[in-house]
N, C-alpha and C positions, 0 to 999 in steps of 0.2 A: 702770802704767809700769815698764818694766824696763831696766836698763842692762847692756849686753852688751859687756864688754871682751874683748879677745883674749888669749891666753895669755901670762903673765908669768912668767919663770924663778924669781922669788922668792915667787911667790903660793903660800901654803898651801891645804890642802883647805878649811879653814873659811873662808878668804878667798875662795876660788872659789865656795863656797856662796852666800855674802853677795852676791857680784856677779851670780850667776846669777838673783837675784831673791828669794832667801830671806834673812831676817836670822838672826843667830846663835841667837835664842831661838825660831826655827822660824816666825816671822810673815812676813807679806808687806808689802811697802812699798805703800801706796795711791797712787793718782793724787794729784798736788798739787792738781788741781782738784776732788777729792772730798772733801777734809778740811776741817774747820772752820778759820776764821781762827785760832783759838787754837793748834791743832795744826800750823799751817803751818810754823812755825819749826823744830818737831821733825823735820818731814818733810825740810825743806831740810838740817838737820844731818846726817841719816842719808845724804843724797846725798852730802855732803861727805865723810863717812867711807868711802863706797864708792869716792870718787875717790882717797882716800889708799891704800886696799887696792890699787888698780890700780898704784900706784907700788911696791908691794912694802914699804911703810912704813906699816902700819895706825896707827901712833901720832901720825902727822902729818896735818894738816888738808888739805893739797893736795900735788899732785905737784910734783917738782922740774923747773925748766925748765933748758934747756942754755944757759949763758951765752954760748957761742961763737956762737950764732945772730946776737946783736947786735940793732940796732934795726929790722933788717928781716928778715922771713921769707924764706928762699930759695925761688926759683921757677926753672923752666926759663928759660934766657936769652932765648929768643925771647919769653916771656910777661913776664919782668922788664923788658925793654926798653920795653914798652908802657905800664908804670905810670908815674906822676909821680914824677920825682926832686926831692929837696930841694935847696935852694940852699946848704945848710950845706956847710962844708968838712970836717965829720967824715967818716972814711973809710967808715963804714957808710952815711952819707946818699948817698954817690956810687955806691952799689951798688943796683941794681935789686931789687924784691921787694915783698912785702907790708909796709907800714909798721906798727909796733905802735901801738895805740890807734885804728886806722882800720877803717871798715866798707866792705866791697865788696859790691855788689849784682850777682850773676851770673845770666845767663839763656841759653837757647839749648842747644847740644849738650853733653851731660853729660860727655864726654870732658875738657872744660876743668876741670870741678870735681875729677874724679878725678885729673888731673895735679897740681893744686894741693895736694890731700891727700897725695899720694905725695911730692912734693917736700919738704914741710914735715917730714913724719914721718921720711923718710930722712935729713934733716939733723940729727935729734935732737930735733925739737920734738914736744910733745905735742898731740894733735888730738882734739877732742871733736866727733861728729857727731850731730845732733838731727834726727829727723823725716824721714829719707831712706831709706824701706823699699826703694826701688829700687836703692840702691847696691850694686854688685857687689864683694865683697871680692877675688874673683879678679882683676877688672880692676885694682884698687888695688895688689895684690901684683905683677902683671905690670909695673907702671910703677915698681917697686922701693921700695914703701913698707915701713916697719918696722911691722908689724902689732901688736908689743907696745906702741907708743906711740900706739895709736888706741882710743878708747872710743866705743862706739855706743849711742844711745838710739833705737831704730827706732820706738817708740811713745811719744811724750812725753805722751800725754794730751790734755787740752782746752787746755793752755797751754804750748806748746813754748817760747815766748820766756822764760818764768820758768826752765825747765830750762836753757836756753842761758845765762841770767844766772848760774846757779850754777856751770856749768862754766867760766866766765870766770875764776873764782877761781884754777884751777890749769892751765889750758890756754894754750898759745901761740896756737892757732887753734881757733876754734869755727865749725862749719859748721851753719847753721840752715836747714832746709826749712819754708818758709811755706805750702806747698800752695795757692798762688795768693791769699793773703790779702794786703791792703793794711794795713800797720800804721799806727796813728794817729801823727801827728807828736810828740804829747806823750810817748808812751811810747817812740819812737825816740830821743828826747832823753835820757831816763833811762838807757836801756840803752847807748847810745853813750857817755854819760859813765862808766858802768861799764867799758866797753871801754878808755877812756883811762886810767882809775884803775888798771886791773889790767895795763896794758901788754899786753894781748891783741890780737888781731885777729878780726873777725867776718866770715864769708862767708855772705851771705844768698842763698839759691836758691829759685826758684819763688815769687817774690812781689816786693812793692815796698816799699823801705825809704826813706822821705823823709830827705834829708840825707846819703845815703851819699857818701864822699869819691870813690869810683870805681865806675862801672858798666861791666861787661864783658859782651859779648855774643859767643857763638860760633855759626857756621852752617856747615854741611857744603856745600863747593863741589863736590867730586866724590870718587868712590872709585877705588881701584886694584884691578884684577882680576888674580889669580894662579891657575893658570898661564895662559899664552896671550898676555898682553900685558905688556910692561915699563912701559908709560906709565899714564897715568890715563884714557884713552879707552875706555869700555866698549863703544863701538859695534862694536870689532873682536873682542869676546869671543864665543865660542861660546854660544848660548842653553843654558841648563842645565849648563853646564860650569865648574868652578873655584869659587872663592869670593873674598870680599873679602879682600884683603891689606894694605889701608891705607886712609887716607882723607886728604883735605885740608880744613882748616878756615880759615875767615876769622874772625879774632879782633879784636874792636874794644873799646877802652878809652876811656871818656870821663871826664875829671876835672871837678872843680868849676868849672874855668876855661872849660868848654865845649869844649876841645880834643879833638879825636877822633884817636886814634892806631889804626891797623889794620895787620895783618900777615897773610899767608898762612902756615899752620903745617900741616906734615905729621905725621900719627900713623902711625908705622912702626917697624919693628925697629931696635934701636940696636947691632945687631951690627957695623955699620960704624964705630960710634964707640967700639968696645972694650968694650961692655957686652952681652955675649952673653946671650940668654934674656930680655932686657927689651925693653919697647916704651916709646915716649915721644914727646913733642912736639919736633920739631926744624924748622929753617929748610928749605924745600923745596930739593931738590936734583935734578939731572939724573938720569935712570934709569941705573944702572950698566951699561955695555956689556960683553958677553962673559959674562954670567952666564946659566945656563941656567934653564929653568923649574923644574926640580927644586930647584936651589939657591934660588930665590926661594921656592918653597913652604916649604922647611925653615925658613928664616929668619923667614918670616911666620906660621908655624903657631900661635904663641901670641897672634896678633891677634884671633882669633875672638871671644873674650869681650869684649875692649875695644871692637871695632867694632860689636858687637851691643848 
């Protein structure tokens, strides 16, 4: 197993070596599933030390969280509005987002997962990603993520759930790729209890998690073609000409009350929203009139990695 954090301004060379997969004494950290039960605690302790190195403070057991985030982890408005809101009068409860202590089961288009990771890290939250080798860091960066606040375990070994449990100690959001596995309800209850205890949030991808507070699903409705058409109808596009300049998703969120909330969401350039060079999820808007194909092409140039 290897932990792959992104560059931190306070990390030393020895810290970077430890995080790249080597320990200070030159050894390698074994997979959790490959060690005897007696050595399991030592292995998990070494993982926690690596997480401390990521924060730039190797003498501490876990990374610092940003208090300003509050009881809910921020999301793009169009996604936050779909999640259940608490009836509490606390100011954080009235704001949409991922509630701390909750588990979200996510499936479908991967742009949804990327957008959620970017939103939390951009707001100052620490994000741990376990078992998602397909994740494109370019896509995450194009959505405005703070890469210094993201730690990645692309190959967690035989027990990714155990690794995710460790990361809950110091992360605001842990994203867990299950690779199509259905987790036993008994283990889900144990891990969900740890999520609540640590006031973190768990986002489960590519699997089934019994007892999740929210289930989210995203599907692609249509693509936008540039240059050549300003709308979403590909039938008017010239064959073999242009590229994907955006797409429209249908996102559905279902809570424990079985109420389904759905909305159409556009993945497009945020230049019109004052965030030049970024892409993100926004509410659908009518095509901008009076803009040339060249202007559309320039604004949507960064979408290639995200759309793919």
